[in-house]
C-alpha positions as CSV (number, residue, x, y, z in Angstrom):
1,M,-70.9,19.0,2.2
2,L,-67.6,17.1,2.1
3,V,-67.2,13.4,1.4
4,D,-64.2,11.0,1.7
5,L,-63.5,8.6,-1.1
6,G,-61.8,5.3,-0.2
7,D,-63.9,3.0,2.1
8,T,-66.6,5.7,2.2
9,L,-67.9,5.8,-1.4
10,V,-65.8,3.1,-2.9
11,H,-63.9,0.0,-1.8
12,L,-61.5,-2.5,-3.3
13,N,-63.0,-5.7,-4.6
14,R,-59.9,-7.8,-3.7
15,P,-57.2,-7.8,-1.0
16,W,-54.8,-4.9,-0.9
17,D,-51.8,-7.2,-1.0
18,D,-53.0,-8.5,-4.4
19,V,-53.6,-5.0,-5.8
20,F,-50.2,-3.9,-4.5
21,Q,-48.4,-6.8,-6.2
22,D,-50.2,-6.1,-9.5
23,N,-49.2,-2.4,-9.2
24,L,-45.6,-3.3,-8.6
25,E,-45.5,-5.6,-11.6
26,S,-47.1,-3.0,-13.9
27,L,-44.5,-0.4,-12.8
28,Y,-41.7,-2.8,-13.3
29,V,-42.8,-3.6,-16.9
30,F,-42.8,0.1,-17.6
31,L,-39.3,0.6,-16.0
32,K,-37.9,-2.2,-18.0
33,S,-39.0,-0.4,-21.1
34,A,-37.3,2.7,-19.7
35,G,-34.0,0.9,-19.4
36,T,-33.6,-0.6,-16.0
37,N,-31.4,-3.7,-15.7
38,S,-32.6,-4.5,-12.2
39,T,-34.4,-7.8,-11.6
40,F,-37.9,-7.6,-10.3
41,E,-36.8,-8.7,-6.9
42,E,-34.1,-5.9,-6.7
43,F,-36.6,-3.3,-8.0
44,A,-39.3,-4.4,-5.5
45,R,-36.9,-4.3,-2.6
46,V,-36.0,-0.7,-3.5
47,F,-39.6,0.4,-4.1
48,I,-40.9,-1.1,-0.9
49,H,-38.2,0.6,1.1
50,E,-39.0,4.0,-0.4
51,Y,-42.8,3.4,-0.2
52,E,-42.7,2.4,3.5
53,G,-40.4,5.3,4.3
54,A,-42.7,7.8,2.6
55,S,-45.8,6.3,4.3
56,A,-44.1,6.5,7.8
57,L,-43.3,10.2,7.1
58,S,-46.8,10.8,6.0
59,Q,-48.3,9.1,9.1
60,F,-46.1,10.9,11.6
61,Y,-46.1,14.4,10.1
62,K,-49.4,14.3,8.2
63,V,-47.7,15.4,5.0
64,E,-48.1,13.6,1.6
65,V,-45.3,12.2,-0.4
66,P,-46.8,11.8,-3.9
67,M,-46.2,8.6,-5.8
68,S,-44.2,10.4,-8.5
69,D,-41.7,11.5,-5.7
70,I,-41.4,8.0,-4.4
71,I,-40.7,6.7,-7.9
72,S,-38.2,9.5,-8.5
73,R,-36.2,8.1,-5.6
74,V,-36.5,4.6,-6.9
75,L,-35.2,5.7,-10.4
76,R,-32.1,7.2,-8.9
77,K,-31.3,4.0,-7.0
78,I,-31.9,1.7,-10.0
79,K,-29.9,4.2,-12.2
80,I,-32.5,5.5,-14.6
81,K,-32.0,9.1,-15.6
82,D,-35.0,11.4,-15.3
83,S,-33.7,14.9,-15.3
84,H,-37.1,16.5,-16.1
85,G,-39.3,14.1,-14.1
86,T,-41.2,12.9,-17.1
87,V,-40.3,9.2,-16.5
88,A,-41.5,9.4,-12.9
89,H,-44.7,11.1,-13.9
90,S,-45.6,8.5,-16.5
91,A,-44.4,5.6,-14.3
92,A,-46.7,6.7,-11.5
93,R,-49.7,6.4,-13.8
94,E,-48.5,2.9,-14.9
95,Y,-48.2,1.9,-11.2
96,Y,-51.9,2.8,-10.6
97,R,-53.4,1.3,-13.8
98,P,-54.1,-2.2,-12.4
99,E,-55.6,-0.7,-9.2
100,L,-58.1,1.5,-11.0
101,G,-60.1,-1.6,-12.1
102,S,-60.3,-2.9,-8.5
103,W,-62.3,-0.1,-7.1
104,Q,-66.1,-0.4,-7.0
105,V,-68.9,1.7,-5.4
106,Y,-70.9,0.6,-2.4
107,P,-74.5,-0.4,-3.2
108,D,-76.0,2.9,-1.9
109,T,-73.3,5.3,-3.1
110,L,-74.9,6.4,-6.4
111,K,-78.4,6.7,-4.9
112,T,-77.2,8.8,-2.0
113,L,-75.1,11.1,-4.1
114,T,-77.8,11.4,-6.7
115,E,-80.4,12.4,-4.1
116,L,-78.1,14.9,-2.4
117,R,-76.9,16.5,-5.6
118,G,-80.4,16.6,-7.1
119,N,-81.8,18.4,-4.1
120,G,-79.3,21.3,-4.1
121,F,-76.4,20.1,-1.9
122,R,-73.1,21.3,-3.2
123,M,-70.4,18.6,-2.6
124,G,-66.7,18.5,-2.4
125,L,-64.5,15.4,-2.2
126,I,-61.4,15.3,0.0
127,S,-59.1,12.3,-0.2
128,N,-55.8,11.2,1.4
129,A,-54.0,9.7,-1.6
130,K,-50.5,9.5,-3.1
131,S,-51.9,10.4,-6.6
132,D,-54.3,13.2,-7.6
133,W,-54.5,11.6,-11.0
134,A,-55.5,8.2,-9.5
135,V,-58.3,9.8,-7.5
136,R,-59.7,11.7,-10.4
137,S,-59.4,8.5,-12.6
138,I,-61.4,6.5,-10.1
139,L,-64.1,9.2,-10.0
140,G,-64.3,9.2,-13.8
141,K,-64.2,5.4,-14.2
142,L,-67.0,4.9,-11.7
143,D,-69.1,7.9,-12.9
144,L,-68.8,9.8,-9.7
145,A,-67.0,13.0,-10.9
146,K,-70.3,14.6,-11.9
147,F,-71.4,14.8,-8.3
148,F,-68.5,17.0,-7.1
149,D,-67.9,20.7,-7.5
150,V,-64.5,20.4,-5.8
151,V,-62.0,17.6,-5.6
152,V,-59.1,18.1,-3.1
153,T,-56.4,15.5,-2.6
154,S,-53.4,15.3,-0.3
155,A,-51.2,14.5,-3.2
156,A,-52.0,17.9,-4.8
157,L,-51.6,19.8,-1.5
158,R,-48.9,17.7,0.0
159,V,-50.7,17.6,3.4
160,R,-53.0,15.0,4.7
161,K,-56.2,14.9,6.7
162,P,-56.6,15.6,9.6
163,R,-54.5,18.8,9.0
164,L,-56.7,21.8,8.6
165,D,-55.1,22.9,5.4
166,I,-57.0,20.3,3.3
167,F,-60.3,21.1,4.9
168,S,-59.8,24.9,4.5
169,R,-58.9,24.5,0.9
170,A,-62.1,22.5,0.2
171,L,-64.3,25.0,2.1
172,A,-62.8,27.9,0.3
173,A,-63.3,26.2,-3.1
174,L,-66.9,25.5,-2.3
175,D,-67.3,29.0,-0.9
176,V,-69.0,27.8,2.3
177,K,-68.5,28.2,6.0
178,A,-67.4,25.3,8.2
179,A,-70.5,25.7,10.4
180,E,-72.7,25.2,7.3
181,T,-70.9,22.0,6.2
182,V,-71.2,18.3,7.0
183,L,-68.4,15.8,6.4
184,V,-69.0,12.1,5.8
185,G,-66.0,9.7,6.2
186,D,-64.9,6.3,7.4
187,S,-61.8,7.3,9.4
188,L,-62.1,8.6,12.9
189,Q,-58.5,9.9,12.9
190,A,-58.3,11.5,9.5
191,D,-61.9,12.4,8.5
192,I,-63.7,12.9,11.8
193,L,-60.9,14.5,13.8
194,G,-60.0,16.8,11.0
195,A,-63.6,17.9,10.5
196,K,-64.2,18.6,14.2
197,L,-61.0,20.6,14.4
198,A,-62.2,22.6,11.5
199,G,-65.6,23.3,13.0
200,I,-67.4,20.9,10.6
201,R,-70.2,18.6,11.7
202,A,-69.0,15.0,11.1
203,I,-70.8,11.8,10.3
204,Y,-68.7,8.6,10.8
205,V,-69.5,5.7,8.5
206,S,-68.5,2.7,10.6
207,R,-67.4,0.2,7.9
208,R,-65.3,-2.0,10.3
209,P,-64.1,-2.2,13.9
210,S,-61.8,0.7,14.8
211,D,-58.9,0.9,17.2
212,H,-58.6,4.7,16.9
213,P,-58.4,6.8,20.1
214,P,-61.7,7.3,21.9
215,Y,-61.3,11.0,22.1
216,V,-62.3,11.4,18.5
217,V,-66.1,11.7,18.8
218,P,-68.3,12.2,15.7
219,D,-71.6,14.0,15.8
220,V,-73.3,10.9,14.4
221,T,-72.2,7.3,13.7
222,V,-73.9,5.4,10.9
223,N,-73.4,2.0,9.2
224,S,-74.1,3.1,5.6
225,L,-74.4,6.0,3.3
226,S,-78.2,5.6,3.3
227,E,-78.2,6.2,7.1
228,A,-75.9,9.2,6.6
229,L,-78.4,10.6,4.0
230,V,-81.2,10.4,6.6
231,Q,-79.2,12.3,9.1
232,I,-78.2,15.0,6.6
233,I,-81.8,15.5,5.6
234,N,-82.9,15.7,9.2
235,W,-80.3,18.4,9.9
236,N,-81.4,20.2,6.8
237,G,-85.0,20.3,8.0
238,A,-86.7,18.0,5.5
239,S,-88.2,14.5,5.7
240,V,-86.7,11.5,4.0
241,K,-89.9,11.1,2.1
242,E,-89.6,14.6,0.7
243,I,-86.1,14.1,-0.6
244,S,-86.9,10.7,-2.0
245,H,-89.5,12.4,-4.2
246,G,-87.2,15.3,-5.1
247,N,-89.2,18.0,-3.2
248,L,-86.5,19.5,-1.0
C-alpha cells in the first residue's frame, strides 16, 4: 500500500506562517555566515519571490523545484558564489531545521502503521515536498521510517502527484501491481486523483473541508487513519478483531 505524509500521517503543531518565518530566519543566519551583506528584509524579499515563483510552476506543471534550486537562485541574486552547489545544499538543510521539530504524528498513526506492518502489508510513502532530506528527516525523527520499504518524494523525482511518474516509481520499487495496491492520502487533487489515474484504489482521509473539483471521487472517504485501517482490512478479507490480535 501507499501512504502520503503531510496531513495524512503527520501535521504541524503550529501555524505554517510561524514555521515559514523561523525557516527564513534560520536560512538567513546561515547565509550571513556564508558572506551575504544583504539585510534580512532584502534577503526575505528575494527568497519569497523565488519561492512563490517555484511554487506556481509546480502547481501549474506538476513538476517539483527542489529547495536547493530555489536557494541557488537566491544566492546568485544576493551575490554569494556557489560554483559547486555545496552552499545551496547545506543552506537547504538549515532552512528546514526549525520545521523538523514542528511536525507531530496524529494520535492513531503509530497504531495504524504498526498493525498494518505487523500483519504483512508492505508500505511505500509518497510525498510532494521540496526536500527529500526533510521528508526522510521527519520520518526518522518521528520513528516512522521503519514502517516503509520505499520512500518516494517529488523532490527526488522532480515531478509531483498527481503525475503518474511518482506512483509508477513507488509501485516498481515495491514490486506490486496497481490493482493490488491501496493509497491513503488527504489531498483529493494530488493523492486521490493520482491514484485513480494509476489504477490504484484510493482512501481519502478528510482532515478538513475541501474545495477541490467534485470529479475527483475516492473509493472510500474516512475521517481518520483508524477508519482507513478498517477499510483496508475489509478489502483484505479479514476482520478488525483478527488484525487487532495479530492473526491476519
